[in-house]
N, C-alpha and C positions, 0 to 999 in steps of 0.2 A: 646358023646351026639350028636344026630342028630337034625338039625334044622327042625321044623315042616314046612310042605309044605302048602301053601294056596290052597284052593279048586278052582284051575283054570283049566278049561278043555282045552284039546289040541286045539280045534277050537278057543277058546278065545285067547290063546297064539299065534296061527297062525295069527289071525286077528290083534293082537297087533303088531306082527312083521311087517306085511304089513304096518300098520299105521306108525310105527317108521321109516321104510325104506323110505316111501313116505315123511315124515317130513324131514329126513336127505337129501334126494334128493333135495327138495325144498330149504332148507337152503343152501346147497352147490351151487346150481344154483344162488341163490341170492348173495352169497358171490363172486362167479365168475363174475357175472354181475357187481357188485359194483367195483371189482378190474379192470375190463375191462374199465368201464366208467372213473375211475380215470386215467388209462393209457392214454385213449384218450384225456382227459383234459390236462394232462401234455404234451402229444405229440403235441397237438394243440398249446399250449403255446410256445413250442420250435420252431414250424414251422413258426410262424409269430408274429410280435409285436402287442400286445394288448394295448388297452387303460387301464388305471389303474382300471376303473370300471369293465371291463371284467375280468381282472386278479383277482380282489377281489371276484367276483362272482364265478369264477372257483375254487379258493381256498376254498371258503365256501362250494361248492358242494363236493370237494375232502375231506374236513374235515368231512362233514356230512356222506359221504360214509365210511370213516375210523371208525367213531363212530358207525355206524350201524354194520359194520363188527366186531368190538370189542364186540358188544352185541350178535351177532350171533355165534361167536366162542364158548363161554361157553355153549350155547344151543346145539351146535353140539356135544360137549364133553358129555353133559348129555344124549343125544340121543344115542351116542355110548356106554355109560355105561349101559343104559337100554337094548340095544341089546346084550351086553356082559352078562348081568344078565339072559337074555333069554337062551343064550347058556350054562351058568353055572347052570341053574335050580334054581336061586335065585330071579327071577323076581317076584315081588309082595311082597317082604320083604324090609324093610327099610335098607339102607346102614348105617344109623345112629344107630339105636337101634336093628335091627333085627326083629322088630314087623311087623306083616302083614299090608300091605297097602290095604285099602278097594277097592273092585272091582269098586265101583262108582268113586273113585278117579282115578283109572287106566283107566277107560273108558273116563273120562274127560281129563286126562292128562297122556297119555301112557308112557311118559318119567319120570314120578314121581319116585324119588329115596328115598323119605321119606314120612312119614305120614303127613297129613295136619297140625297137631299140631306141628310137628317138623319143618316144613318149615315156619310156621307162627311165631314161636318163643314162648318164655315162657309165654307171657301175655295172651294166649288164652286157651280155654278149651281143653279137651282131645278128639278131633275129629280126627278120623283116616281116 
């Protein structure tokens, strides 16, 4: 049995690929920038003695950067999966159910891997 293909034209798919690559590039740059800032903070701490307030502020910044990176990592994985689905020919179908994802959802969120109702949980209606 073959999986039905959504009616997505090649120009739409090419546009989505460009959007996903741009999102991936932005996220990667942000993660690299955060990592570099954390390295600079740690390096500055080692180069000279700081007052306790400066050290606390630097640690708070580093912790915030780590938190942001931990949030961006899963987003990067989702974007990579969407790009893989484009290569596989399964883009536009839910990874959860195999149901088609609406074109409106894909336009709003090119990295969507599930229908709206799947990602919102069981308490919502059947909005795809």
